[in-house]
Structure formats: structure tokens, C-alpha cells
N, C-alpha and C positions, 0 to 999 in steps of 0.2 A: 520493641523494634531492634533489639540486639541482633536478631537474625539477619536483618537487612545489611548490616555491616559485614557479617560473616559471608553472606552470599556475594556481596560486591567484591570483597577481597578474594574470594575463591575464583571469581571470574577475572581477576587481575585488573580490576577497574579502580581508578581513583574516584573520589567524590566528584571531582571536576568532570571527569570523562563521563560518568554516569549522568551527571546533571546535563551535560551537553546532549547526550543521547535522548534525554527526556524533555529537553527544552525548558529546563528550570535552572535556578541558580545553585551554585555549590552550597550556599548557605541553607537552601531548602533541604538538600540531601542531608547535610549535617544535622539540621533540626530534627529530621525524621530519625536519624540514627541515635541521637542522644535523648530522644523522647520529648523534645521541646515542642514538637508539632506532630500531628497525626495526619498522614496522607489521606486525601479523600478517596472514595471508592475507585474513581476513574484512574487516579495515580497508582493505587495499589495494583490494579490490573496491569498497568504499564510496567511497574516495577517487577511484578511476577513474570511477565512475558520476557522482559529484558534480562532478568537474572535466572531464567530457566527454572522457575520454582512455581509454587502456587500461592495464592493469596492466603489460604489457610495456614501454610507453613510460615509465611512471613509474620502472620498475626499470632503464631504460637498455638493454633488450634489443632495442629497435627504435627507429628515428628517426621512425616513422609514428605520428602522434598520433590517427589515426582510431579511432573507436569502433564502426565497422560490424561487426555480428555476423552470422554465417551465418543465424541465425534471422530476421534482418530482411530477407533477400533473398527475393523471390518466385521461383517456379520458373524463369521466363525469365531473370531476372538471374543466378541461380546457374548456369544452363546457359551463358550468355554468358561468365561469369567462368571457368568450367571450360574452355571452348574457347579463350579468350584465353590462359590459362596454358600451354597446350600449344604456342603459337606461338613462333617465334624472336623475339628481341629487336627486330629491325627491324620486324616486322609488329605487335608490341605497341605500339611507338612510333608507328607510322602510325595505328593505331586510336585510341590515346590522343589524338593530335593532332586527329584528326577529331572526337572527342567534345568536346575542349576548344573546337573551332570552333563547336560548337552553342551554347555559352554566350554567344556574342557576338550 
């Protein structure tokens, strides 16, 4: 649960402020952060939503912080992602570099 503290601090929230937003005690948040308690599934979802992260990231199952959900993709974006996932790594890297170039 070390990521929980990192995410909270990155959002500029104190334990107390996060606790207030989630309607729990500061001690509950502290317990989660130090590993004394494990948040139930419903609380993990609330934490992820509040901290703009994913449950998998909080639990250490992925290193990707993104909160993009399939339901947030329009049809064209979903199709592009589907096509991209079928490509070999070198083509995915090439496409990624092209997209990053659009940001400049």
C-alpha cells in the first residue's frame, strides 16, 4: 500500500483530507498506508477514483497509473487500440513516437 501514500501526496492531500472525502477516519487511511489494514474492494475503488489512479496500480499489479477505462473510449479510439495491440513491438513503438510528436 506504499503507492497509496505516494498518490495521496501527489494530489496534495493530507490523510485527514482524504479521509474526509471518503467518509472514513484519518486512522483508517493511516492504517491502509502502513499496511496495518487492507481496504475492502469498495474502498479500493473509491481510493482509485479519488486519486485518479487504478485499483491495479494501488495494489502493485501494474506500474501504469492511468485511469482510462474502456467505457471512456469512443468507437474509433477503441478500434485504433485494438489494431495497435495486434502489431509487433517495433510498429507499436513507431506509432507511439508519431503520436508523441503530435504533442509538440
